[in-house]
C-alpha positions in Angstrom: 168.6 116.9 136.9 165.9 114.2 136.9 162.6 115.2 135.4 159.7 114.7 137.7 156.8 113.6 135.6 154.6 110.5 135.2 154.3 108.7 131.8 150.6 108.9 131.1 148.1 110.1 128.5 145.9 113.1 128.9 142.5 112.0 130.0 140.3 111.5 127.0 143.1 110.5 124.7 144.5 107.0 123.8 147.3 105.1 122.3 146.3 102.3 120.0 148.8 99.4 119.7 149.2 97.6 116.4 146.6 94.9 117.2 144.1 97.6 117.8 145.2 99.9 115.0 144.9 97.2 112.4 141.2 96.8 113.2 140.7 100.6 113.1 142.5 100.8 109.7 140.3 98.1 108.4 137.3 100.2 109.3 138.6 103.4 107.7 139.8 101.5 104.6 136.4 100.0 104.1 134.8 103.4 104.6 137.1 105.0 102.0 136.2 102.4 99.4 132.5 102.8 99.9 132.7 106.6 99.9 134.5 106.5 96.6 132.1 104.0 95.1 129.4 106.6 95.8 131.3 109.4 94.1 132.8 111.1 97.1 136.5 112.2 96.8 139.1 112.7 99.5 139.8 116.1 101.1 142.1 117.2 103.9 141.6 120.4 106.0 143.7 122.0 108.8 143.3 121.0 112.4 144.1 124.6 113.4 141.4 127.1 112.7 140.7 130.8 113.5 138.5 130.7 116.5 136.1 133.2 114.9 135.3 130.6 112.3 134.4 128.0 114.9 132.5 130.5 116.9 130.4 131.8 114.0 126.7 131.8 114.6 126.4 129.7 111.5 128.6 126.9 112.9 127.8 124.4 115.6 126.1 126.7 118.1 126.5 127.6 121.8 126.6 124.1 123.2 129.6 123.0 121.2 131.5 126.2 121.8 131.8 125.2 125.5 134.0 122.3 124.3 136.3 124.1 121.9 140.0 124.1 122.6 140.9 127.8 122.4 144.4 129.5 122.7 146.5 132.3 121.3 149.4 131.8 118.9 152.6 133.7 119.0 151.0 136.5 116.9 148.3 136.8 119.7 145.6 135.5 117.3 142.7 133.6 118.7 143.1 129.9 117.5 140.9 126.9 118.0 141.2 123.2 117.3 138.5 121.9 115.0 135.6 120.2 116.8 134.2 118.6 113.7 134.9 118.3 110.0 131.7 120.0 108.8 132.7 123.6 109.5 136.1 123.2 107.8 134.2 121.7 104.8 131.9 124.7 104.6 135.0 127.0 104.8 136.5 125.1 101.8 133.3 125.8 99.7 133.4 129.4 100.7 137.1 129.9 99.8 136.9 128.1 96.5 134.0 129.7 94.6 134.9 128.0 91.3 134.1 124.5 92.6 131.7 122.6 90.4 128.6 121.7 92.3 127.5 119.3 93.5 130.8 119.0 95.3 131.1 115.6 97.1 134.0 114.9 99.5 135.0 112.7 102.4 137.6 113.4 105.1 138.8 111.1 107.9 140.7 113.1 110.5 141.1 114.0 114.2 138.8 116.4 116.0 139.0 117.7 119.5 136.4 118.5 122.2 137.2 119.6 125.7 134.1 118.1 127.2 133.3 115.5 129.9 135.1 112.2 129.4 133.0 109.1 129.7 132.4 105.8 127.8 132.0 106.7 124.1 133.2 110.3 124.6 136.8 111.3 124.2 138.6 114.6 123.9 140.6 113.6 120.8 138.9 111.3 118.3 138.5 110.6 114.6 135.6 111.6 112.5 134.9 109.9 109.2 132.8 112.5 107.4 131.2 112.3 104.0 129.4 115.5 102.7 127.8 116.9 99.6 127.1 120.6 98.7 124.7 121.5 96.0 122.1 118.7 96.3 118.5 119.5 97.2 116.7 116.3 96.3 115.7 113.8 99.0 117.5 111.3 96.8 120.6 112.5 98.6 119.3 111.2 101.9 118.5 107.9 100.3 122.0 107.6 98.9 123.4 108.0 102.4 121.0 105.4 103.8 122.0 102.9 101.0 125.7 103.6 101.5 125.3 103.1 105.3 123.6 99.8 104.7 126.4 98.6 102.5 129.1 99.8 105.0 127.7 97.8 107.9 127.0 94.8 105.7 130.8 94.6 105.2 131.1 94.1 108.9 128.2 91.7 109.2 126.4 94.1 111.5 122.6 94.6 111.5 121.8 98.2 112.1 118.8 100.5 112.3 118.7 104.0 110.8 116.5 106.3 112.9 115.5 109.5 111.0 113.6 112.7 111.6 113.4 116.3 110.4 114.5 119.3 112.3 111.9 121.5 110.6 109.2 119.2 111.8 110.6 119.1 115.3 111.1 122.8 115.6 107.7 123.5 114.0 106.0 121.0 116.4 107.5 122.8 119.4 106.4 126.2 118.0 102.9 124.7 117.4 102.4 123.5 121.0 103.6 127.0 122.2 107.2 126.3 123.5 108.6 129.9 123.7 110.8 130.5 120.6 113.8 131.5 122.7 113.6 128.1 124.5 113.2 125.8 121.5 116.9 125.2 121.1 117.3 124.2 124.7 114.2 122.1 124.5 115.6 120.2 121.5 118.9 119.6 123.3 117.0 117.9 126.1 114.8 115.9 123.8 117.9 114.6 122.0 118.8 112.7 125.2 115.8 110.5 125.0 117.7 107.6 123.4 119.9 107.6 126.5 117.5 108.8 129.3 113.8 108.5 130.0 111.0 111.0 130.0 111.2 111.1 133.8 114.9 112.0 133.7 114.3 115.2 131.7 110.7 116.1 132.3 111.3 118.6 135.1 113.9 120.4 133.0 111.5 120.5 130.0 108.7 122.0 132.2 111.1 124.8 133.2 111.3 125.7 129.5 107.5 125.6 128.9 104.8 124.0 131.1 103.6 120.5 132.1 100.7 120.8 129.6 103.0 121.6 126.7 105.4 118.8 127.6 102.5 116.3 127.7 101.4 117.5 124.3 104.9 117.0 122.9 105.2 113.5 124.2 101.7 112.7 122.9 102.8 113.6 119.4 106.0 111.6 119.8 103.8 108.4 120.1 102.2 109.1 116.7 103.5 107.5 113.5 104.0 109.7 110.4 100.6 109.0 108.9 98.9 110.2 112.2 101.1 113.2 112.4 100.3 114.1 108.8 96.6 113.7 109.3 96.5 115.9 112.5 99.3 118.5 111.8 99.8 118.6 108.1 97.7 121.7 107.5 98.5 124.0 110.5 99.5 127.7 110.2 103.0 126.9 111.3 105.0 127.0 108.0 108.0 125.2 109.4 105.9 122.3 110.7 104.1 121.9 107.3 107.5 121.9 105.4 108.9 119.4 107.8 106.0 117.0 107.4 106.0 117.3 103.7 109.7 116.5 103.5 109.3 113.5 105.8 106.5 112.2 103.6 108.6 112.6 100.4 111.5 110.7 102.1 109.2 108.0 103.5 107.8 107.3 100.0 111.3 106.8 98.7 112.3 104.6 101.6 109.2 102.4 101.0 109.8 102.3 97.2 113.3 101.1 97.7 112.5 98.7 100.5 114.9 100.3 102.9 113.3 98.5 105.9 116.3 99.3 108.1 115.0 103.0 108.3 112.7 103.9 111.2 111.0 107.3 111.7 111.8 108.6 115.1 110.0 111.9 115.9 112.1 112.9 118.9 115.5 112.4 117.2 117.2 115.8 117.1 121.0 115.5 116.8 122.4 118.1 119.1 124.1 120.6 116.9 122.2 123.6 115.8 123.5 123.4 112.2 120.9 121.0 111.0 118.0 122.4 109.0 116.1 119.4 107.6 116.5 115.6 107.6 118.6 114.2 110.5 119.5 110.5 111.2 121.5 108.3 113.5 122.6 104.7 113.1 122.3 102.1 115.9 123.1 98.5 116.5 119.8 96.7 115.8 120.1 94.3 118.7 120.1 97.2 121.1 123.0 95.6 123.1 125.3 98.4 122.0 123.8 101.8 123.0 126.1 104.3 121.3 125.3 105.7 117.9 127.5 104.2 115.1 127.0 107.2 112.9 124.7 110.0 112.0 124.1 113.1 109.9 121.7 115.4 108.3 121.0 118.5 106.2 122.7 121.8 107.0 121.6 124.1 104.3 122.4 127.4 106.0 126.1 127.2 107.0 127.6 127.6 103.5 124.9 129.9 102.3 125.6 132.3 105.2 129.4 131.9 105.0 129.3 133.0 101.3 126.6 135.6 101.8 126.3 136.2 98.1 122.6 135.8 97.7 122.8 132.2 96.4 121.6 129.0 98.2 124.0 126.2 98.9 122.0 123.2 100.1 124.3 120.7 101.9 124.1 117.3 103.5 126.5 115.0 105.2 127.1 112.4 107.8 129.8 111.0 110.1 130.6 107.4 110.8 131.8 106.8 114.3 135.2 105.2 114.2 135.4 104.8 118.0 132.0 103.1 118.6 132.5 101.0 115.5 135.8 99.9 116.8 134.4 99.2 120.3 131.7 97.1 118.8 134.0 95.1 116.4 137.2 94.7 118.4 136.4 91.6 120.3 135.2 89.7 117.1 137.9 91.1 114.9 140.7 90.5 117.2 140.0 86.8 117.2 140.4 86.8 113.4 143.3 89.3 113.4 146.2 88.3 111.3 149.1 90.7 111.6 151.6 88.8 109.3 151.2 86.1 106.7 154.6 84.5 107.1 157.8 84.7 109.2 161.1 84.4 107.4 164.2 83.0 109.2 167.6 82.4 107.8 170.8 80.7 109.1 173.2 83.5 108.1 172.0 83.7 104.5 171.2 87.4 104.4 171.1 87.7 100.6 168.4 85.0 100.3 166.6 86.3 103.4 166.0 89.7 101.7 165.4 88.3 98.2 162.7 85.8 99.4 161.1 88.4 101.7 160.9 91.0 98.9 159.5 88.4 96.5 156.7 87.6 99.0 156.0 91.3 99.6 155.7 92.0 95.9 152.9 89.4 95.9 151.0 91.2 98.7 152.1 88.7 101.3 152.8 90.4 104.7 156.2 89.3 105.9 158.0 89.6 109.3 161.7 89.1 108.6 163.9 88.0 111.4 166.8 90.5 111.4 168.5 89.5 114.6 171.1 86.7 114.8 169.1 84.3 117.0 168.8 80.6 117.4 166.0 78.7 115.5 164.2 77.7 118.7 163.9 81.4 119.7 162.8 82.3 116.2 160.0 79.7 116.5 159.0 81.2 119.8 158.8 84.6 118.2 156.6 83.3 115.5 154.3 81.7 118.0 154.2 84.9 120.1 153.2 86.9 117.0 150.6 84.2 116.1 152.1 83.7 112.7 151.1 80.3 111.4 153.6 79.9 108.5 157.4 80.1 108.8 160.0 79.9 106.0 163.4 78.6 107.1 166.4 79.3 104.8 169.4 77.0 105.4 172.5 75.9 103.5 171.1 72.4 102.7 167.8 73.8 101.3 169.6 76.3 99.2 171.6 73.7 97.4 168.3 72.5 95.9 167.0 76.0 95.4 164.5 75.3 98.1 163.4 76.5 101.6 161.7 74.7 104.5 158.0 75.8 104.9 156.6 75.0 108.4 153.0 75.1 109.4 153.0 76.3 113.0 149.4 75.1 113.6 149.9 71.4 112.6 153.7 71.2 113.1 154.1 69.8 109.5 157.0 71.1 107.4 158.1 70.4 103.8 160.7 71.4 101.3 159.4 73.9 98.7 161.2 75.2 95.6 161.8 79.0 95.9 160.0 79.6 92.6 156.9 77.9 94.0 156.9 79.4 97.5 154.4 82.2 96.7 151.8 79.9 95.2 152.3 77.4 98.1 151.7 80.1 100.8 148.6 81.4 99.0 147.2 77.8 98.8 147.7 77.2 102.6 
């Protein structure tokens, strides 16, 4: 019986062909190297989680729960697919109480969100997370900013790091009399200001407070940090005072270290409720690419509340966006893409075909070996199709002189090269 189905991907998921995946691998390989240079070590956590863990009030909050993939296993347990890598990281800290703090880790893995699919938003995607538990100092934020600067320098991208403080933002809304029960929803709407305008969200904001309150909020959003400190630094709202003090401490370090890519952005919120202090997002400085390339912040309460042992576990982390980074880089990188260094073809000399191919591979030369018994003309066509610019041809006449023919597919030139010299010759080309 013929199966009646259509070959297609679930909306919000993708296949990545080798030309695409090579670029994506370059991004993740670069990230791993930078993470380890800054003292972060690799970690892997399960994709499957108990739903109760993901739904904890100390996790991502009500908004993200709307997008959690939830199902029952054969034991009728409530299971969920992880929607980020931060909650699993917090779980690891809670389950391994003997860990030496600060504990610094990175994890690159798939996460899942059953949300609306649009440009820049998929249902299955990778997060590239780098987190630290047990660090209170604002130097931690600075380390992340410096690391981010170096990452994007590797890709010749000019970026801007926009930063804020959730204590400041929540305290400001309390100060202007946004009802406490509406502050979370107010922040969620404010967080859309990098994509929408004030006009787009103003009516929704007024439903949560009043026009007078909304006008006050936007007035303060036009202030710089010095003006905010002068006007709001000594209010009776403790959260606001703490947030401004933390912002000033961070601002001093940024100036001392000449991190001029950092920009204070008072309306920046980051949507998740887990954040308790500094938050930041990274954007293409030209403004041509609108999606954030990464972001993070402090989340001091999650691990503390998971453990519930009376101790504080300050934590901070960020995620680099593989998907937006790939989207931004793919056109440029694909022009420079080199899948193979050399194509090896033999006229029925299988022994030498494998010996020479293996010798090249041992010298970190990427080889495509022709394994089918095809004519030379077709082999040359294969090399051109794969955009391989060097071809080694192994024939009887060449082998009599312990040589091979090396052909430059760009110029059309070819020459006899001793087998013992072939590695050096290829690296020189």
